[in-house]
C-alpha positions as CSV (number, residue, x, y, z in Angstrom):
1,E,1.9,-24.5,-33.6
2,W,3.4,-23.2,-30.4
3,V,6.9,-22.7,-29.9
4,I,8.4,-23.4,-26.4
5,E,11.6,-20.9,-25.7
6,P,13.9,-19.7,-23.4
7,R,12.5,-16.2,-22.0
8,R,14.3,-13.5,-22.2
9,E,15.3,-11.6,-19.3
10,D,14.5,-7.9,-19.1
11,L,12.3,-6.0,-18.3
12,M,10.2,-5.3,-21.3
13,S,9.7,-8.9,-22.0
14,R,8.8,-10.1,-18.5
15,L,6.2,-7.3,-19.0
16,R,5.1,-8.5,-22.0
17,D,4.6,-12.1,-20.5
18,V,2.5,-10.6,-18.1
19,W,0.3,-8.9,-20.4
20,R,-0.1,-11.8,-22.6
21,Y,-1.5,-13.8,-19.2
22,R,-3.4,-10.4,-17.8
23,R,-6.4,-13.0,-17.6
24,L,-5.1,-14.9,-14.7
25,M,-4.9,-10.8,-12.7
26,R,-8.5,-10.9,-12.0
27,F,-8.5,-15.1,-11.1
28,F,-5.9,-14.5,-8.2
29,A,-7.2,-10.7,-7.4
30,T,-10.9,-13.0,-6.9
31,K,-8.9,-15.6,-5.0
32,S,-7.3,-12.9,-2.7
33,L,-10.4,-11.2,-1.9
34,E,-12.2,-15.1,-1.0
35,K,-9.0,-15.3,1.4
36,M,-10.0,-12.3,3.4
37,I,-13.4,-13.4,4.2
38,R,-12.8,-17.4,4.4
39,R,-14.1,-19.4,7.3
40,T,-15.7,-16.2,9.3
41,V,-19.0,-15.8,10.7
42,L,-19.6,-12.0,9.4
43,G,-18.3,-12.7,6.3
44,P,-18.2,-9.3,3.8
45,I,-18.9,-7.6,7.0
46,W,-15.2,-7.5,7.9
47,L,-14.3,-5.4,4.8
48,L,-15.8,-2.8,6.8
49,I,-14.7,-3.9,10.3
50,R,-11.3,-4.0,9.4
51,P,-10.6,0.1,8.2
52,L,-13.6,1.4,9.9
53,F,-12.5,0.1,13.8
54,P,-9.3,1.6,13.6
55,I,-10.3,4.7,12.5
56,F,-12.7,5.4,14.9
57,V,-10.1,4.3,17.7
58,N,-7.4,6.2,16.6
59,T,-9.9,9.3,16.4
60,F,-10.8,8.7,20.0
61,I,-7.6,8.2,22.0
62,F,-5.4,10.5,19.6
63,G,-7.6,12.8,18.7
64,G,-9.9,13.2,21.8
65,V,-8.1,12.1,24.8
66,L,-4.3,12.8,23.6
67,G,-5.7,16.2,21.7
68,V,-3.3,15.3,19.0
69,G,-3.4,18.4,16.3
70,S,-4.4,17.8,13.0
71,D,-3.7,21.2,11.0
72,G,-7.1,22.9,11.9
73,V,-9.2,20.0,10.4
74,P,-11.1,17.5,12.1
75,Y,-9.1,15.1,13.2
76,F,-11.6,12.0,11.5
77,L,-10.8,13.7,8.5
78,F,-6.8,14.2,9.4
79,V,-6.5,10.7,10.4
80,T,-9.2,9.1,7.8
81,T,-6.8,10.7,4.8
82,G,-3.4,9.4,6.4
83,S,-4.3,6.0,7.1
84,A,-6.1,5.6,3.9
85,I,-2.7,5.9,2.0
86,W,-0.5,4.3,4.8
87,E,-2.9,1.6,5.0
88,L,-3.2,0.8,1.2
89,F,1.0,0.9,1.3
90,S,1.1,-1.6,4.0
91,A,-1.4,-3.6,3.0
92,A,-0.2,-4.1,-0.4
93,T,3.1,-4.8,0.7
94,M,2.1,-7.7,3.1
95,W,-0.1,-8.8,0.4
96,G,2.4,-9.0,-1.9
97,T,5.0,-10.4,0.1
98,R,2.6,-13.6,1.0
99,S,1.5,-13.8,-2.8
100,L,4.0,-17.0,-3.9
101,D,3.7,-18.6,-0.3
102,L,-0.4,-18.7,-1.2
103,N,-0.5,-20.2,-4.2
104,R,2.7,-22.3,-4.3
105,G,0.3,-25.0,-5.1
106,L,-0.6,-23.7,-8.7
107,M,2.6,-22.7,-9.3
108,N,3.9,-26.4,-9.1
109,R,1.4,-27.6,-11.2
110,I,1.4,-25.0,-13.8
111,Y,2.9,-22.6,-15.6
112,I,2.1,-19.1,-14.5
113,P,4.2,-15.6,-15.2
114,R,5.1,-15.2,-11.8
115,L,5.6,-11.3,-11.6
116,I,1.4,-11.6,-12.2
117,L,0.8,-13.3,-8.5
118,P,2.1,-9.8,-6.0
119,L,-0.1,-7.3,-9.0
120,A,-2.7,-9.6,-8.5
121,T,-2.8,-10.3,-4.5
122,M,-2.6,-6.7,-3.5
123,T,-6.3,-6.3,-4.7
124,P,-7.7,-6.3,-1.2
125,A,-5.7,-3.2,-0.1
126,Y,-6.9,-1.5,-3.1
127,L,-10.4,-2.4,-1.9
128,N,-9.3,-0.9,1.2
129,F,-8.6,2.1,0.3
130,V,-12.1,2.5,-1.6
131,I,-13.3,1.7,1.8
132,Y,-11.6,4.4,2.8
133,M,-12.0,7.1,0.1
134,V,-15.4,6.4,1.0
135,V,-15.6,7.3,4.6
136,L,-13.4,10.2,4.2
137,A,-16.4,11.4,1.5
138,V,-18.8,10.7,4.0
139,G,-17.0,13.4,6.7
140,F,-16.7,15.4,4.3
141,V,-20.3,15.9,3.1
142,Y,-20.8,15.7,7.4
143,Y,-18.5,18.0,8.3
144,H,-20.0,20.6,5.8
145,T,-23.5,19.8,6.8
146,T,-23.1,20.4,10.4
147,T,-20.2,23.1,10.3
148,G,-20.6,24.9,7.0
149,V,-17.1,24.2,5.6
150,N,-15.6,22.5,2.8
151,Y,-12.4,20.7,3.9
152,F,-11.8,19.1,0.5
153,T,-9.4,20.7,-1.8
154,P,-9.7,19.3,-5.5
155,A,-7.1,22.3,-6.4
156,H,-4.3,20.3,-5.0
157,L,-5.4,16.6,-6.1
158,G,-2.6,15.9,-8.3
159,W,-0.1,15.8,-5.5
160,S,-2.7,13.1,-4.1
161,L,-2.3,11.3,-7.4
162,A,1.2,11.3,-7.3
163,A,1.7,9.9,-3.9
164,L,-1.0,7.5,-4.7
165,A,1.2,6.1,-7.7
166,L,4.6,6.1,-5.2
167,S,2.6,4.1,-2.6
168,G,2.2,1.9,-5.2
169,V,5.2,1.8,-6.9
170,L,6.9,1.1,-3.6
171,S,4.6,-1.4,-1.9
172,V,5.6,-3.5,-5.8
173,G,8.5,-2.3,-5.1
174,I,9.3,-4.2,-1.5
175,S,6.8,-7.3,-2.1
176,L,9.7,-8.3,-4.9
177,W,11.9,-8.6,-2.5
178,T,10.4,-10.0,-0.1
179,S,8.0,-12.4,-1.8
180,V,10.3,-15.1,-2.6
181,P,12.2,-15.4,0.6
182,A,8.6,-15.2,2.4
183,M,7.6,-18.2,0.5
184,Q,10.7,-20.2,1.8
185,A,10.0,-19.0,5.6
186,R,7.4,-17.3,7.4
187,D,9.1,-14.9,9.3
188,V,9.8,-12.6,6.9
189,R,6.2,-12.1,7.2
190,F,6.2,-11.7,10.6
191,T,9.1,-9.6,10.8
192,L,7.2,-6.9,8.2
193,G,4.6,-6.9,10.4
194,Y,6.5,-5.5,13.4
195,V,8.6,-3.0,10.9
196,F,5.6,-1.8,9.8
197,G,4.4,-1.1,13.4
198,F,7.6,1.1,14.1
199,W,7.4,2.3,10.6
200,A,4.0,3.5,10.9
201,L,5.0,6.0,13.8
202,L,8.1,7.5,12.4
203,T,5.3,8.6,9.4
204,P,3.2,11.8,10.0
205,V,0.0,9.4,9.6
206,L,-1.7,10.2,12.9
207,Y,0.0,13.7,13.8
208,P,1.4,16.5,12.2
209,L,4.9,16.7,10.3
210,P,7.6,16.8,13.3
211,T,9.5,20.4,13.9
212,E,12.6,21.3,12.1
213,K,14.5,19.3,14.8
214,Y,13.5,15.8,13.1
215,K,13.2,17.3,10.0
216,W,16.0,14.4,8.8
217,L,13.6,11.6,10.0
218,V,11.9,12.9,6.9
219,A,14.4,12.4,4.9
220,L,15.2,8.8,5.7
221,N,11.1,7.9,5.5
222,P,10.5,8.2,1.9
223,M,6.7,7.5,3.2
224,T,6.4,10.6,5.3
225,P,6.3,13.1,1.8
226,V,3.9,10.4,0.2
227,V,1.5,10.7,3.4
228,N,2.0,14.7,3.6
229,G,1.5,14.8,-0.4
230,F,-1.8,12.7,0.1
231,K,-3.1,14.9,2.7
232,Y,-1.9,18.2,1.1
233,G,-4.0,17.1,-1.8
234,I,-7.2,16.0,-0.3
235,L,-6.8,18.7,2.6
236,G,-5.0,21.2,1.5
237,I,-2.5,21.3,4.9
238,G,1.0,21.2,5.6
239,T,3.4,22.0,2.7
240,I,5.3,20.8,0.2
241,S,8.8,19.7,-0.4
242,A,9.9,19.1,-4.2
243,R,13.0,18.0,-3.0
244,E,11.5,15.4,-0.1
245,F,9.2,14.1,-2.3
246,G,12.0,14.0,-5.8
247,V,14.4,11.6,-3.0
248,S,11.0,9.7,-2.1
249,T,10.6,9.2,-5.8
250,A,14.4,8.5,-6.1
251,I,14.4,5.9,-3.5
252,T,10.9,4.3,-4.5
253,L,12.4,3.8,-8.3
254,V,15.8,2.1,-6.5
255,V,14.0,-0.2,-4.9
256,F,11.3,-1.3,-7.6
257,V,14.1,-1.3,-10.0
258,S,16.2,-3.5,-7.6
259,G,13.8,-5.5,-6.7
260,M,12.7,-6.7,-10.4
261,W,16.3,-7.7,-10.9
262,F,16.2,-9.8,-7.7
263,F,12.6,-11.5,-8.2
264,G,13.6,-12.3,-12.0
265,R,16.9,-14.1,-10.3
266,A,15.2,-15.8,-7.2
267,E,11.9,-16.7,-8.4
268,A,12.7,-19.1,-11.3
269,D,13.3,-21.7,-8.9
270,A,11.6,-20.7,-5.6
271,A,9.2,-23.5,-5.4
272,D,11.6,-26.0,-6.1
273,K,13.5,-24.7,-2.5
274,V,10.9,-25.2,-0.5
């Protein structure tokens, strides 16, 4: 028999609810992937065009025309590594922000633990990340074959995994703040797109870390140690500051915990306010 009772609002109760309905994750993940190629002529080819085109354009402009430094590694590898972790963060946050709005029809008909929606809808961002990693692996093989130099540094791979975890948690935390307001106003999504455009310029994705004169920007940007740590773990370039990485971790946890608190209070009647 089924017993219907109010759900407790603490974090563990919500996570148990998500685990109970975990099979829905695959459904919403597939739905978000289909959203990427729906009503397109090229179809799945766009899955490759979206990550590859910016890489080649940035390599040509910044690495070729402008001659931006890359800490001693080929600029193609430099920008692909930085873009992989940054695009994972930004794309996951954008998809998570849209998650409730994309599924509002189902939310009005059946019960769904709404925490599932931001998590599952981020799937396209992780697929893009896998494509970036495949491109990066091809780049390693190419440069090893043509120059005899192996630019991959597996000894520091733990830093890349830590950076990957931080970017994922931060994207979820921001999405928990933005998904409910975005369901009521598209301005949230539009504004977030401009914010990420500016934020990317303050993060060493296309260029090395700034000089000492601009170190204060590093402390204000939680994604700088993440991108730097990811590059360090894969390419072995740059340096790692435990203090800066710790500050980034603290900011990420604050955003995530506060996002869980806000989402828990706001998501229950979000659909009714539309």
